[in-house]
Structure formats: C-alpha cells, structure tokens
C-alpha positions, 0 to 999 in steps of 0.5 A: 724950856723946849722939848721935843713933842711926842708922836700924840702930841704931833698927831693932834697938833697936825690936826690943826695945821692941814696945810702940814704934814709929817716928814720924819722929824720934820713938818713940811708944807708946800704953798703956791702963791698966785704969783713971784712977788706974793710967794715972796712977800710970804718969805718975807713976812715969815723970816720976820716971824722966825726973827722974832722967835729965833726959830728959823725954816728950811725954805725951798722957793720955785717961782710961785710955789715954796716948800717949808720945812720946820724941826728943832734941829738942836732937839733932834726932832719936832718941838713947839716952836716949829708948830707955833710957826707953822701957825703963823706960817699958814696964817700969813700964807691965807693973808696972802691969798696963798694956798695949799699945793 
C-alpha cells in the first residue's frame, strides 16, 4: 500500500536527489539536454519507466529543456513512487548526458 510521505522523509530522501526540489505537494526538476533529440530520448525512456511503475509524471518540454513534476494525485501528496521515479529519471538523464538547469 502506498502512503503519503512525511515532511521529514521527503527532506531526507531529497538529499539523494540533487536535481530535484520540493514545490508544495510535488517534487520538480529542470533538466537540460545537449539537443532536442536527446531531450526527446529522455522523455521516451522515462515514459517506459513510468509505464512499468504505473506512475506518470507531468512533463513540459521546451526545445532541449525538460521540466518534470512528480506527485501522487490520488494520495494528495508525495509517496515513495515519486521518489523512485525521480531516481529513475535522474539516472536516465545522466545516461543521456543531460544536466540540471
């Protein structure tokens, strides 16, 4: 069963996610790819991970800059699913040579 994380749990786990910050009931990251195809490749690969987890991010893409927002809507805040998906997205970004904006 997925439960909403406490503020302390969120803060501690964000220590392992330097690309991500908290914005209210969500965590966000802005990642800049070397070019547009690399940004799209990140979105494609992250979509595969999200589909496997059945947990889907909000994604905004502007040329080579992607902005990611994670929250668990049906729990009204952040859960371990958000933290896990953030780790997966950050790992994929590094594999694609993508950096934090």
